[in-house]
N, CA, C, O and the ligand as a Tripos MOL2 file, in Angstrom:
@<TRIPOS>MOLECULE
protein
  317   315    80     0     0
PROTEIN
NO_CHARGES

@<TRIPOS>ATOM
      1 N          45.5650  154.1240   89.9570 N.3       1 MET1
      2 CA         46.9990  154.1590   89.6780 C.3       1 MET1
      3 C          47.5500  155.5420   90.0210 C.2       1 MET1
      4 O          47.0500  156.5650   89.5540 O.2       1 MET1
      5 N          48.5770  155.5420   90.8370 N.am      2 TYR2
      6 CA         49.2180  156.7940   91.2290 C.3       2 TYR2
      7 C          50.6130  156.8420   90.6100 C.2       2 TYR2
      8 O          51.2440  155.8090   90.3840 O.2       2 TYR2
      9 N          51.0760  158.0510   90.3430 N.am      3 ARG3
     10 CA         52.4260  158.2230   89.8400 C.3       3 ARG3
     11 C          53.0470  159.4150   90.5370 C.2       3 ARG3
     12 O          52.3740  160.3890   90.8730 O.2       3 ARG3
     13 N          54.3390  159.3130   90.7440 N.am      4 TYR4
     14 CA         55.0870  160.3970   91.3490 C.3       4 TYR4
     15 C          55.8980  161.0740   90.2540 C.2       4 TYR4
     16 O          56.5820  160.4120   89.4740 O.2       4 TYR4
     17 N          55.8150  162.4020   90.2030 N.am      5 ARG5
     18 CA         56.5550  163.1320   89.1820 C.3       5 ARG5
     19 C          57.4720  164.1510   89.8370 C.2       5 ARG5
     20 O          57.0540  164.9190   90.7030 O.2       5 ARG5
     21 N          58.7330  164.1440   89.4110 N.am      6 CYS6
     22 CA         59.7090  165.1290   89.8890 C.3       6 CYS6
     23 C          60.0230  166.0440   88.7270 C.2       6 CYS6
     24 O          60.6410  165.6290   87.7470 O.2       6 CYS6
     25 N          59.5870  167.3180   88.8380 N.am      7 THR7
     26 CA         59.7960  168.2520   87.7270 C.3       7 THR7
     27 C          61.2600  168.6930   87.6460 C.2       7 THR7
     28 O          61.7120  169.1320   86.5890 O.2       7 THR7
     29 N          62.0080  168.5800   88.7530 N.am      8 GLN8
     30 CA         63.4420  168.9230   88.7230 C.3       8 GLN8
     31 C          64.2000  167.9420   87.8310 C.2       8 GLN8
     32 O          65.0270  168.3390   87.0110 O.2       8 GLN8
     33 N          63.9040  166.6630   88.0060 N.am      9 CYS9
     34 CA         64.5990  165.6040   87.2530 C.3       9 CYS9
     35 C          63.8870  165.3000   85.9330 C.2       9 CYS9
     36 O          64.4130  164.5900   85.0750 O.2       9 CYS9
     37 N          62.6970  165.8450   85.7940 N.am     10 ARG10
     38 CA         61.8740  165.5510   84.6050 C.3      10 ARG10
     39 C          61.6530  164.0500   84.4530 C.2      10 ARG10
     40 O          61.8290  163.4780   83.3770 O.2      10 ARG10
     41 N          61.2610  163.4340   85.5670 N.am     11 THR11
     42 CA         60.9670  161.9990   85.5250 C.3      11 THR11
     43 C          59.6160  161.7470   86.1780 C.2      11 THR11
     44 O          59.1600  162.5160   87.0250 O.2      11 THR11
     45 N          58.9920  160.6590   85.7650 N.am     12 THR12
     46 CA         57.7300  160.2030   86.3480 C.3      12 THR12
     47 C          57.9000  158.7360   86.7040 C.2      12 THR12
     48 O          58.4290  157.9490   85.9180 O.2      12 THR12
     49 N          57.4450  158.3800   87.8980 N.am     13 SER13
     50 CA         57.5830  156.9870   88.3440 C.3      13 SER13
     51 C          56.6650  156.0830   87.5310 C.2      13 SER13
     52 O          55.7450  156.5420   86.8550 O.2      13 SER13
     53 N          56.9390  154.8030   87.6160 N.am     14 LEU14
     54 CA         56.0010  153.8330   87.0710 C.3      14 LEU14
     55 C          54.7320  153.9000   87.9020 C.2      14 LEU14
     56 O          54.7950  154.2630   89.0770 O.2      14 LEU14
     57 N          53.5860  153.5640   87.3340 N.am     15 PRO15
     58 CA         52.3440  153.6270   88.1130 C.3      15 PRO15
     59 C          52.3440  152.6140   89.2530 C.2      15 PRO15
     60 O          52.7930  151.4800   89.0890 O.2      15 PRO15
     61 N          51.8320  153.0390   90.4150 N.am     16 VAL16
     62 CA         51.6840  152.1400   91.5720 C.3      16 VAL16
     63 C          50.2150  152.1360   91.9740 C.2      16 VAL16
     64 O          49.4700  153.0590   91.6430 O.2      16 VAL16
     65 N          49.8030  151.0900   92.6930 N.am     17 HIS17
     66 CA         48.3750  150.8980   92.9770 C.3      17 HIS17
     67 C          47.8960  151.5570   94.2630 C.2      17 HIS17
     68 O          46.7150  151.8810   94.3880 O.2      17 HIS17
     69 N          48.7950  151.7600   95.2200 N.am     18 THR18
     70 CA         48.3380  152.2520   96.5230 C.3      18 THR18
     71 C          49.0530  153.5390   96.9070 C.2      18 THR18
     72 O          50.1160  153.8730   96.3840 O.2      18 THR18
     73 N          48.4260  154.2490   97.8450 N.am     19 ARG19
     74 CA         49.0380  155.4830   98.3390 C.3      19 ARG19
     75 C          50.3210  155.1850   99.1040 C.2      19 ARG19
     76 O          51.2590  155.9820   99.0760 O.2      19 ARG19
     77 N          50.3700  154.0400   99.7880 N.am     20 SER20
     78 CA         51.5890  153.7260  100.5410 C.3      20 SER20
     79 C          52.7470  153.4170   99.5890 C.2      20 SER20
     80 O          53.8920  153.7750   99.8650 O.2      20 SER20
     81 N          52.4470  152.7520   98.4690 N.am     21 ALA21
     82 CA         53.4920  152.4860   97.4720 C.3      21 ALA21
     83 C          53.9590  153.8020   96.8570 C.2      21 ALA21
     84 O          55.1380  153.9630   96.5420 O.2      21 ALA21
     85 N          53.0320  154.7400   96.6880 N.am     22 LEU22
     86 CA         53.3790  156.0580   96.1630 C.3      22 LEU22
     87 C          54.2880  156.7970   97.1400 C.2      22 LEU22
     88 O          55.2670  157.4220   96.7330 O.2      22 LEU22
     89 N          53.9610  156.7240   98.4360 N.am     23 ALA23
     90 CA         54.7710  157.3830   99.4540 C.3      23 ALA23
     91 C          56.1790  156.7920   99.4640 C.2      23 ALA23
     92 O          57.1610  157.5120   99.6450 O.2      23 ALA23
     93 N          56.2710  155.4840   99.2710 N.am     24 GLN24
     94 CA         57.5670  154.7970   99.2080 C.3      24 GLN24
     95 C          58.3670  155.2890   98.0010 C.2      24 GLN24
     96 O          59.5690  155.5410   98.0930 O.2      24 GLN24
     97 N          57.6830  155.4170   96.8850 N.am     25 GLU25
     98 CA         58.3080  155.8920   95.6450 C.3      25 GLU25
     99 C          58.8500  157.3080   95.8350 C.2      25 GLU25
    100 O          59.9820  157.6100   95.4580 O.2      25 GLU25
    101 N          58.0300  158.1590   96.4200 N.am     26 ARG26
    102 CA         58.4140  159.5550   96.6560 C.3      26 ARG26
    103 C          59.6070  159.6360   97.6060 C.2      26 ARG26
    104 O          60.5640  160.3730   97.3700 O.2      26 ARG26
    105 N          59.5220  158.8530   98.6920 N.am     27 HIS27
    106 CA         60.5860  158.8570   99.6920 C.3      27 HIS27
    107 C          61.9130  158.3980   99.0790 C.2      27 HIS27
    108 O          62.9450  159.0390   99.2780 O.2      27 HIS27
    109 N          61.8860  157.2940   98.3380 N.am     28 SER28
    110 CA         63.1460  156.7760   97.7850 C.3      28 SER28
    111 C          63.7220  157.7480   96.7450 C.2      28 SER28
    112 O          64.9410  157.8820   96.6320 O.2      28 SER28
    113 N          62.8550  158.4200   95.9920 N.am     29 HIS29
    114 CA         63.3710  159.3980   95.0250 C.3      29 HIS29
    115 C          64.0220  160.5760   95.7480 C.2      29 HIS29
    116 O          65.1020  161.0290   95.3710 O.2      29 HIS29
    117 N          63.3570  161.0610   96.7810 N.am     30 ARG30
    118 CA         63.9210  162.1850   97.5470 C.3      30 ARG30
    119 C          65.2830  161.8300   98.1220 C.2      30 ARG30
    120 O          66.2260  162.6180   98.0490 O.2      30 ARG30
    121 N          65.3750  160.6280   98.7000 N.am     31 VAL31
    122 CA         66.6250  160.2200   99.3520 C.3      31 VAL31
    123 C          67.7230  159.9850   98.3170 C.2      31 VAL31
    124 O          68.8430  160.4710   98.4750 O.2      31 VAL31
    125 N          67.4020  159.2400   97.2580 N.am     32 LEU32
    126 CA         68.4280  158.8400   96.2910 C.3      32 LEU32
    127 C          68.8810  159.9950   95.3990 C.2      32 LEU32
    128 O          70.0670  160.1070   95.0890 O.2      32 LEU32
    129 N          67.9620  160.8400   94.9910 N.am     33 LYS33
    130 CA         68.3140  161.8740   94.0040 C.3      33 LYS33
    131 C          68.4950  163.2600   94.5940 C.2      33 LYS33
    132 O          69.1410  164.1130   93.9850 O.2      33 LYS33
    133 N          67.9270  163.4990   95.7820 N.am     34 HIS34
    134 CA         67.9770  164.8570   96.3160 C.3      34 HIS34
    135 C          68.4960  164.8980   97.7520 C.2      34 HIS34
    136 O          68.2610  165.8680   98.4720 O.2      34 HIS34
    137 N          69.1960  163.8520   98.1630 N.am     35 GLY35
    138 CA         69.7940  163.8480   99.5010 C.3      35 GLY35
    139 C          68.7800  164.0120  100.6160 C.2      35 GLY35
    140 O          69.1010  164.5470  101.6770 O.2      35 GLY35
    141 N          67.5520  163.5530  100.3850 N.am     36 GLY36
    142 CA         66.5060  163.6400  101.4020 C.3      36 GLY36
    143 C          65.7320  164.9450  101.3730 C.2      36 GLY36
    144 O          64.7440  165.0910  102.0910 O.2      36 GLY36
    145 N          66.1690  165.9080  100.5450 N.am     37 HIS37
    146 CA         65.4280  167.1690  100.4410 C.3      37 HIS37
    147 C          64.1690  166.9780   99.5990 C.2      37 HIS37
    148 O          64.0420  166.0140   98.8450 O.2      37 HIS37
    149 N          63.2470  167.9230   99.7500 N.am     38 ILE38
    150 CA         62.0000  167.8640   98.9800 C.3      38 ILE38
    151 C          62.1820  168.7170   97.7280 C.2      38 ILE38
    152 O          62.3120  169.9360   97.8340 O.2      38 ILE38
    153 N          62.1930  168.1070   96.5530 N.am     39 PRO39
    154 CA         62.3810  168.8950   95.3310 C.3      39 PRO39
    155 C          61.2040  169.8260   95.0810 C.2      39 PRO39
    156 O          60.0540  169.4450   95.2960 O.2      39 PRO39
    157 N          61.4860  171.0560   94.6250 N.am     40 ASP40
    158 CA         60.4120  171.9950   94.2880 C.3      40 ASP40
    159 C          59.6190  171.4610   93.1040 C.2      40 ASP40
    160 O          60.1830  170.9030   92.1620 O.2      40 ASP40
    161 N          58.3390  171.6350   93.1640 N.am     41 GLY41
    162 CA         57.4910  171.3050   92.0240 C.3      41 GLY41
    163 C          57.2050  169.8370   91.8340 C.2      41 GLY41
    164 O          56.7680  169.4260   90.7590 O.2      41 GLY41
    165 N          57.4470  169.0180   92.8800 N.am     42 GLU42
    166 CA         57.1010  167.5970   92.7020 C.3      42 GLU42
    167 C          55.5870  167.4560   92.6500 C.2      42 GLU42
    168 O          54.8550  168.2390   93.2550 O.2      42 GLU42
    169 N          55.1350  166.4590   91.9270 N.am     43 GLN43
    170 CA         53.6960  166.3010   91.7060 C.3      43 GLN43
    171 C          53.2720  164.8710   91.9680 C.2      43 GLN43
    172 O          54.0460  163.9310   91.7880 O.2      43 GLN43
    173 N          52.0340  164.7250   92.3930 N.am     44 ILE44
    174 CA         51.4010  163.4260   92.5310 C.3      44 ILE44
    175 C          50.3330  163.3490   91.4430 C.2      44 ILE44
    176 O          49.4510  164.2040   91.3680 O.2      44 ILE44
    177 N          50.4190  162.3380   90.6180 N.am     45 ILE45
    178 CA         49.4170  162.1660   89.5610 C.3      45 ILE45
    179 C          48.4310  161.1090   90.0490 C.2      45 ILE45
    180 O          48.7820  159.9390   90.2040 O.2      45 ILE45
    181 N          47.1980  161.5360   90.2890 N.am     46 GLU46
    182 CA         46.1710  160.6520   90.8500 C.3      46 GLU46
    183 C          45.1720  160.2520   89.7820 C.2      46 GLU46
    184 O          45.0170  160.9430   88.7750 O.2      46 GLU46
    185 N          44.4890  159.1250   90.0050 N.am     47 PRO47
    186 CA         43.4340  158.7580   89.0650 C.3      47 PRO47
    187 C          42.3100  159.7860   89.1300 C.2      47 PRO47
    188 O          42.0400  160.3620   90.1840 O.2      47 PRO47
    189 N          41.6630  160.0050   87.9980 N.am     48 LYS48
    190 CA         40.5430  160.9420   87.9920 C.3      48 LYS48
    191 C          39.3950  160.3900   88.8140 C.2      48 LYS48
    192 O          39.1450  159.1850   88.8090 O.2      48 LYS48
    193 N          38.6970  161.2700   89.5220 N.am     49 ARG49
    194 CA         37.5280  160.8300   90.2750 C.3      49 ARG49
    195 C          36.4180  160.4320   89.3280 C.2      49 ARG49
    196 O          36.2730  160.9940   88.2430 O.2      49 ARG49
    197 N          35.6270  159.4410   89.7590 N.am     50 PHE50
    198 CA         34.5090  158.9950   88.9400 C.3      50 PHE50
    199 C          33.4730  160.0980   88.8420 C.2      50 PHE50
    200 O          33.0970  160.6930   89.8520 O.2      50 PHE50
    201 N          33.0080  160.3750   87.6250 N.am     51 ASN51
    202 CA         31.9480  161.3610   87.4340 C.3      51 ASN51
    203 C          30.9020  160.7480   86.5090 C.2      51 ASN51
    204 O          31.1950  160.3870   85.3690 O.2      51 ASN51
    205 N          29.6880  160.6390   87.0140 N.am     52 PHE52
    206 CA         28.5930  160.0290   86.2580 C.3      52 PHE52
    207 C          28.4080  160.7040   84.9030 C.2      52 PHE52
    208 O          28.0890  160.0390   83.9170 O.2      52 PHE52
    209 N          28.6070  162.0200   84.8490 N.am     53 PHE53
    210 CA         28.3190  162.7680   83.6260 C.3      53 PHE53
    211 C          29.4260  162.6340   82.5710 C.2      53 PHE53
    212 O          29.2610  163.0890   81.4390 O.2      53 PHE53
    213 N          30.5660  162.0040   82.9440 N.am     54 ASP54
    214 CA         31.6120  161.7230   81.9560 C.3      54 ASP54
    215 C          31.3190  160.4440   81.1800 C.2      54 ASP54
    216 O          31.9390  160.1840   80.1490 O.2      54 ASP54
    217 N          30.3650  159.6400   81.6800 N.am     55 LEU55
    218 CA         30.0370  158.3740   81.0140 C.3      55 LEU55
    219 C          29.3190  158.6520   79.6970 C.2      55 LEU55
    220 O          28.6590  159.6810   79.5520 O.2      55 LEU55
    221 N          29.4470  157.7280   78.7320 N.am     56 PRO56
    222 CA         28.6510  157.8640   77.5060 C.3      56 PRO56
    223 C          27.1630  157.7960   77.8320 C.2      56 PRO56
    224 O          26.7620  157.1800   78.8190 O.2      56 PRO56
    225 N          26.3520  158.4320   76.9950 N.am     57 ARG57
    226 CA         24.9210  158.5620   77.2580 C.3      57 ARG57
    227 C          24.2390  157.1990   77.4580 C.2      57 ARG57
    228 O          23.3840  157.0530   78.3320 O.2      57 ARG57
    229 N          24.6270  156.1960   76.6370 N.am     58 GLU58
    230 CA         23.9940  154.8690   76.7560 C.3      58 GLU58
    231 C          24.2530  154.2850   78.1420 C.2      58 GLU58
    232 O          23.3660  153.6830   78.7460 O.2      58 GLU58
    233 N          25.4750  154.4680   78.6380 N.am     59 GLN59
    234 CA         25.8080  153.9200   79.9500 C.3      59 GLN59
    235 C          25.0850  154.6780   81.0670 C.2      59 GLN59
    236 O          24.7240  154.0890   82.0850 O.2      59 GLN59
    237 N          24.8730  155.9910   80.8750 N.am     60 GLN60
    238 CA         24.1060  156.7580   81.8650 C.3      60 GLN60
    239 C          22.6850  156.2050   81.9550 C.2      60 GLN60
    240 O          22.1450  156.0160   83.0440 O.2      60 GLN60
    241 N          22.0890  155.9500   80.7800 N.am     61 ILE61
    242 CA         20.7110  155.4490   80.7460 C.3      61 ILE61
    243 C          20.6490  154.0570   81.3510 C.2      61 ILE61
    244 O          19.7890  153.7800   82.1870 O.2      61 ILE61
    245 N          21.5690  153.1630   80.9280 N.am     62 ALA62
    246 CA         21.5780  151.7860   81.4430 C.3      62 ALA62
    247 C          21.7840  151.7850   82.9580 C.2      62 ALA62
    248 O          21.1170  151.0490   83.6850 O.2      62 ALA62
    249 N          22.7020  152.6050   83.4150 N.am     63 GLY63
    250 CA         22.9620  152.6740   84.8560 C.3      63 GLY63
    251 C          21.7560  153.1680   85.6270 C.2      63 GLY63
    252 O          21.4250  152.6300   86.6840 O.2      63 GLY63
    253 N          21.0910  154.2010   85.0980 N.am     64 SER64
    254 CA         19.8990  154.7380   85.7590 C.3      64 SER64
    255 C          18.7850  153.6990   85.8040 C.2      64 SER64
    256 O          18.1000  153.5570   86.8170 O.2      64 SER64
    257 N          18.6030  152.9630   84.6830 N.am     65 LEU65
    258 CA         17.5600  151.9310   84.6510 C.3      65 LEU65
    259 C          17.8520  150.8260   85.6610 C.2      65 LEU65
    260 O          16.9380  150.3300   86.3200 O.2      65 LEU65
    261 N          19.1210  150.4380   85.7870 N.am     66 MET66
    262 CA         19.4780  149.3830   86.7490 C.3      66 MET66
    263 C          19.1870  149.8340   88.1750 C.2      66 MET66
    264 O          18.6610  149.0680   88.9830 O.2      66 MET66
    265 N          19.5330  151.0850   88.4770 N.am     67 ILE67
    266 CA         19.2770  151.6030   89.8280 C.3      67 ILE67
    267 C          17.7710  151.6430   90.0770 C.2      67 ILE67
    268 O          17.3130  151.2830   91.1610 O.2      67 ILE67
    269 N          16.9890  152.0860   89.0660 N.am     68 ALA68
    270 CA         15.5350  152.1290   89.2100 C.3      68 ALA68
    271 C          14.9810  150.7210   89.4350 C.2      68 ALA68
    272 O          14.1070  150.5320   90.2810 O.2      68 ALA68
    273 N          15.4860  149.7220   88.6790 N.am     69 ALA69
    274 CA         15.0180  148.3450   88.8210 C.3      69 ALA69
    275 C          15.3180  147.8130   90.2260 C.2      69 ALA69
    276 O          14.4840  147.1420   90.8340 O.2      69 ALA69
    277 N          16.5060  148.1180   90.7290 N.am     70 ILE70
    278 CA         16.8770  147.6570   92.0740 C.3      70 ILE70
    279 C          15.9620  148.3130   93.1130 C.2      70 ILE70
    280 O          15.5120  147.6550   94.0510 O.2      70 ILE70
    281 N          15.6860  149.6190   92.9430 N.am     71 LEU71
    282 CA         14.8120  150.3250   93.8770 C.3      71 LEU71
    283 C          13.4010  149.7280   93.8730 C.2      71 LEU71
    284 O          12.8060  149.5180   94.9300 O.2      71 LEU71
    285 N          12.8700  149.4560   92.6630 N.am     72 VAL72
    286 CA         11.5340  148.8790   92.5510 C.3      72 VAL72
    287 C          11.4820  147.5060   93.2200 C.2      72 VAL72
    288 O          10.5480  147.1980   93.9610 O.2      72 VAL72
    289 N          12.5140  146.6760   92.9450 N.am     73 ALA73
    290 CA         12.5760  145.3430   93.5530 C.3      73 ALA73
    291 C          12.6360  145.4630   95.0740 C.2      73 ALA73
    292 O          11.9910  144.6930   95.7860 O.2      73 ALA73
    293 N          13.3970  146.4150   95.5630 N.am     74 PHE74
    294 CA         13.5140  146.6270   96.9980 C.3      74 PHE74
    295 C          12.1700  147.0470   97.5950 C.2      74 PHE74
    296 O          11.7660  146.5500   98.6460 O.2      74 PHE74
    297 N          11.4770  147.9770   96.9060 N.am     75 LEU75
    298 CA         10.1710  148.4270   97.4040 C.3      75 LEU75
    299 C           9.1540  147.2920   97.4240 C.2      75 LEU75
    300 O           8.3600  147.1900   98.3590 O.2      75 LEU75
    301 N           9.1690  146.4220   96.3850 N.am     76 PHE76
    302 CA          8.2630  145.2780   96.3540 C.3      76 PHE76
    303 C           8.4910  144.3790   97.5510 C.2      76 PHE76
    304 O           7.5480  143.8450   98.1350 O.2      76 PHE76
    305 N           9.7420  144.2210   97.9050 N.am     77 ARG77
    306 CA         10.0850  143.3280   99.0060 C.3      77 ARG77
    307 C           9.6430  143.9240  100.3500 C.2      77 ARG77
    308 O           9.1870  143.2030  101.2380 O.2      77 ARG77
    309 N           9.7820  145.2390  100.4840 N.am     78 VAL78
    310 CA          9.4560  145.8970  101.7470 C.3      78 VAL78
    311 C           7.9550  146.0320  101.9260 C.2      78 VAL78
    312 O           7.4400  145.8120  103.0210 O.2      78 VAL78
    313 N           7.2330  146.3980  100.8390 N.am     79 LEU79
    314 CA          5.7790  146.6530  100.9550 C.3      79 LEU79
    315 C           4.9450  145.3840  100.8580 C.2      79 LEU79
    316 O           3.7180  145.4440  100.9380 O.2      79 LEU79
    317 ZN         64.0710  164.4950   91.3820 Zn       80 ZN80
@<TRIPOS>BOND
     1     1     2 1
     2     2     3 1
     3     3     4 2
     4     3     5 am
     5     5     6 1
     6     6     7 1
     7     7     8 2
     8     7     9 am
     9     9    10 1
    10    10    11 1
    11    11    12 2
    12    11    13 am
    13    13    14 1
    14    14    15 1
    15    15    16 2
    16    15    17 am
    17    17    18 1
    18    18    19 1
    19    19    20 2
    20    19    21 am
    21    21    22 1
    22    22    23 1
    23    23    24 2
    24    23    25 am
    25    25    26 1
    26    26    27 1
    27    27    28 2
    28    27    29 am
    29    29    30 1
    30    30    31 1
    31    31    32 2
    32    31    33 am
    33    33    34 1
    34    34    35 1
    35    35    36 2
    36    35    37 am
    37    37    38 1
    38    38    39 1
    39    39    40 2
    40    39    41 am
    41    41    42 1
    42    42    43 1
    43    43    44 2
    44    43    45 am
    45    45    46 1
    46    46    47 1
    47    47    48 2
    48    47    49 am
    49    49    50 1
    50    50    51 1
    51    51    52 2
    52    51    53 am
    53    53    54 1
    54    54    55 1
    55    55    56 2
    56    55    57 am
    57    57    58 1
    58    58    59 1
    59    59    60 2
    60    59    61 am
    61    61    62 1
    62    62    63 1
    63    63    64 2
    64    63    65 am
    65    65    66 1
    66    66    67 1
    67    67    68 2
    68    67    69 am
    69    69    70 1
    70    70    71 1
    71    71    72 2
    72    71    73 am
    73    73    74 1
    74    74    75 1
    75    75    76 2
    76    75    77 am
    77    77    78 1
    78    78    79 1
    79    79    80 2
    80    79    81 am
    81    81    82 1
    82    82    83 1
    83    83    84 2
    84    83    85 am
    85    85    86 1
    86    86    87 1
    87    87    88 2
    88    87    89 am
    89    89    90 1
    90    90    91 1
    91    91    92 2
    92    91    93 am
    93    93    94 1
    94    94    95 1
    95    95    96 2
    96    95    97 am
    97    97    98 1
    98    98    99 1
    99    99   100 2
   100    99   101 am
   101   101   102 1
   102   102   103 1
   103   103   104 2
   104   103   105 am
   105   105   106 1
   106   106   107 1
   107   107   108 2
   108   107   109 am
   109   109   110 1
   110   110   111 1
   111   111   112 2
   112   111   113 am
   113   113   114 1
   114   114   115 1
   115   115   116 2
   116   115   117 am
   117   117   118 1
   118   118   119 1
   119   119   120 2
   120   119   121 am
   121   121   122 1
   122   122   123 1
   123   123   124 2
   124   123   125 am
   125   125   126 1
   126   126   127 1
   127   127   128 2
   128   127   129 am
   129   129   130 1
   130   130   131 1
   131   131   132 2
   132   131   133 am
   133   133   134 1
   134   134   135 1
   135   135   136 2
   136   135   137 am
   137   137   138 1
   138   138   139 1
   139   139   140 2
   140   139   141 am
   141   141   142 1
   142   142   143 1
   143   143   144 2
   144   143   145 am
   145   145   146 1
   146   146   147 1
   147   147   148 2
   148   147   149 am
   149   149   150 1
   150   150   151 1
   151   151   152 2
   152   151   153 am
   153   153   154 1
   154   154   155 1
   155   155   156 2
   156   155   157 am
   157   157   158 1
   158   158   159 1
   159   159   160 2
   160   159   161 am
   161   161   162 1
   162   162   163 1
   163   163   164 2
   164   163   165 am
   165   165   166 1
   166   166   167 1
   167   167   168 2
   168   167   169 am
   169   169   170 1
   170   170   171 1
   171   171   172 2
   172   171   173 am
   173   173   174 1
   174   174   175 1
   175   175   176 2
   176   175   177 am
   177   177   178 1
   178   178   179 1
   179   179   180 2
   180   179   181 am
   181   181   182 1
   182   182   183 1
   183   183   184 2
   184   183   185 am
   185   185   186 1
   186   186   187 1
   187   187   188 2
   188   187   189 am
   189   189   190 1
   190   190   191 1
   191   191   192 2
   192   191   193 am
   193   193   194 1
   194   194   195 1
   195   195   196 2
   196   195   197 am
   197   197   198 1
   198   198   199 1
   199   199   200 2
   200   199   201 am
   201   201   202 1
   202   202   203 1
   203   203   204 2
   204   203   205 am
   205   205   206 1
   206   206   207 1
   207   207   208 2
   208   207   209 am
   209   209   210 1
   210   210   211 1
   211   211   212 2
   212   211   213 am
   213   213   214 1
   214   214   215 1
   215   215   216 2
   216   215   217 am
   217   217   218 1
   218   218   219 1
   219   219   220 2
   220   219   221 am
   221   221   222 1
   222   222   223 1
   223   223   224 2
   224   223   225 am
   225   225   226 1
   226   226   227 1
   227   227   228 2
   228   227   229 am
   229   229   230 1
   230   230   231 1
   231   231   232 2
   232   231   233 am
   233   233   234 1
   234   234   235 1
   235   235   236 2
   236   235   237 am
   237   237   238 1
   238   238   239 1
   239   239   240 2
   240   239   241 am
   241   241   242 1
   242   242   243 1
   243   243   244 2
   244   243   245 am
   245   245   246 1
   246   246   247 1
   247   247   248 2
   248   247   249 am
   249   249   250 1
   250   250   251 1
   251   251   252 2
   252   251   253 am
   253   253   254 1
   254   254   255 1
   255   255   256 2
   256   255   257 am
   257   257   258 1
   258   258   259 1
   259   259   260 2
   260   259   261 am
   261   261   262 1
   262   262   263 1
   263   263   264 2
   264   263   265 am
   265   265   266 1
   266   266   267 1
   267   267   268 2
   268   267   269 am
   269   269   270 1
   270   270   271 1
   271   271   272 2
   272   271   273 am
   273   273   274 1
   274   274   275 1
   275   275   276 2
   276   275   277 am
   277   277   278 1
   278   278   279 1
   279   279   280 2
   280   279   281 am
   281   281   282 1
   282   282   283 1
   283   283   284 2
   284   283   285 am
   285   285   286 1
   286   286   287 1
   287   287   288 2
   288   287   289 am
   289   289   290 1
   290   290   291 1
   291   291   292 2
   292   291   293 am
   293   293   294 1
   294   294   295 1
   295   295   296 2
   296   295   297 am
   297   297   298 1
   298   298   299 1
   299   299   300 2
   300   299   301 am
   301   301   302 1
   302   302   303 1
   303   303   304 2
   304   303   305 am
   305   305   306 1
   306   306   307 1
   307   307   308 2
   308   307   309 am
   309   309   310 1
   310   310   311 1
   311   311   312 2
   312   311   313 am
   313   313   314 1
   314   314   315 1
   315   315   316 2
@<TRIPOS>SUBSTRUCTURE
     1 MET1         2 RESIDUE 1 A MET
     2 TYR2         6 RESIDUE 1 A TYR
     3 ARG3        10 RESIDUE 1 A ARG
     4 TYR4        14 RESIDUE 1 A TYR
     5 ARG5        18 RESIDUE 1 A ARG
     6 CYS6        22 RESIDUE 1 A CYS
     7 THR7        26 RESIDUE 1 A THR
     8 GLN8        30 RESIDUE 1 A GLN
     9 CYS9        34 RESIDUE 1 A CYS
    10 ARG10       38 RESIDUE 1 A ARG
    11 THR11       42 RESIDUE 1 A THR
    12 THR12       46 RESIDUE 1 A THR
    13 SER13       50 RESIDUE 1 A SER
    14 LEU14       54 RESIDUE 1 A LEU
    15 PRO15       58 RESIDUE 1 A PRO
    16 VAL16       62 RESIDUE 1 A VAL
    17 HIS17       66 RESIDUE 1 A HIS
    18 THR18       70 RESIDUE 1 A THR
    19 ARG19       74 RESIDUE 1 A ARG
    20 SER20       78 RESIDUE 1 A SER
    21 ALA21       82 RESIDUE 1 A ALA
    22 LEU22       86 RESIDUE 1 A LEU
    23 ALA23       90 RESIDUE 1 A ALA
    24 GLN24       94 RESIDUE 1 A GLN
    25 GLU25       98 RESIDUE 1 A GLU
    26 ARG26      102 RESIDUE 1 A ARG
    27 HIS27      106 RESIDUE 1 A HIS
    28 SER28      110 RESIDUE 1 A SER
    29 HIS29      114 RESIDUE 1 A HIS
    30 ARG30      118 RESIDUE 1 A ARG
    31 VAL31      122 RESIDUE 1 A VAL
    32 LEU32      126 RESIDUE 1 A LEU
    33 LYS33      130 RESIDUE 1 A LYS
    34 HIS34      134 RESIDUE 1 A HIS
    35 GLY35      138 RESIDUE 1 A GLY
    36 GLY36      142 RESIDUE 1 A GLY
    37 HIS37      146 RESIDUE 1 A HIS
    38 ILE38      150 RESIDUE 1 A ILE
    39 PRO39      154 RESIDUE 1 A PRO
    40 ASP40      158 RESIDUE 1 A ASP
    41 GLY41      162 RESIDUE 1 A GLY
    42 GLU42      166 RESIDUE 1 A GLU
    43 GLN43      170 RESIDUE 1 A GLN
    44 ILE44      174 RESIDUE 1 A ILE
    45 ILE45      178 RESIDUE 1 A ILE
    46 GLU46      182 RESIDUE 1 A GLU
    47 PRO47      186 RESIDUE 1 A PRO
    48 LYS48      190 RESIDUE 1 A LYS
    49 ARG49      194 RESIDUE 1 A ARG
    50 PHE50      198 RESIDUE 1 A PHE
    51 ASN51      202 RESIDUE 1 A ASN
    52 PHE52      206 RESIDUE 1 A PHE
    53 PHE53      210 RESIDUE 1 A PHE
    54 ASP54      214 RESIDUE 1 A ASP
    55 LEU55      218 RESIDUE 1 A LEU
    56 PRO56      222 RESIDUE 1 A PRO
    57 ARG57      226 RESIDUE 1 A ARG
    58 GLU58      230 RESIDUE 1 A GLU
    59 GLN59      234 RESIDUE 1 A GLN
    60 GLN60      238 RESIDUE 1 A GLN
    61 ILE61      242 RESIDUE 1 A ILE
    62 ALA62      246 RESIDUE 1 A ALA
    63 GLY63      250 RESIDUE 1 A GLY
    64 SER64      254 RESIDUE 1 A SER
    65 LEU65      258 RESIDUE 1 A LEU
    66 MET66      262 RESIDUE 1 A MET
    67 ILE67      266 RESIDUE 1 A ILE
    68 ALA68      270 RESIDUE 1 A ALA
    69 ALA69      274 RESIDUE 1 A ALA
    70 ILE70      278 RESIDUE 1 A ILE
    71 LEU71      282 RESIDUE 1 A LEU
    72 VAL72      286 RESIDUE 1 A VAL
    73 ALA73      290 RESIDUE 1 A ALA
    74 PHE74      294 RESIDUE 1 A PHE
    75 LEU75      298 RESIDUE 1 A LEU
    76 PHE76      302 RESIDUE 1 A PHE
    77 ARG77      306 RESIDUE 1 A ARG
    78 VAL78      310 RESIDUE 1 A VAL
    79 LEU79      314 RESIDUE 1 A LEU
    80 ZN80       317 GROUP 0 **** ****
């Protein structure tokens, strides 16, 4: 989910799913509210990148075990 924020107007767009929808949101705000100019301090709010170490410990362990199981199954098939 992406959001466009204009610090001049102190507004944030509704969340959109794609970068192209975000670009559309930004463009229409610039045209409608700022006469096509680029407002100073505008921001793009992006989803946080996935980080394995942000997961709860149980999920880290479960995920690691699943990857190990898949690797073992793969090795059995190859060897
Ligand atoms: Zn604005």
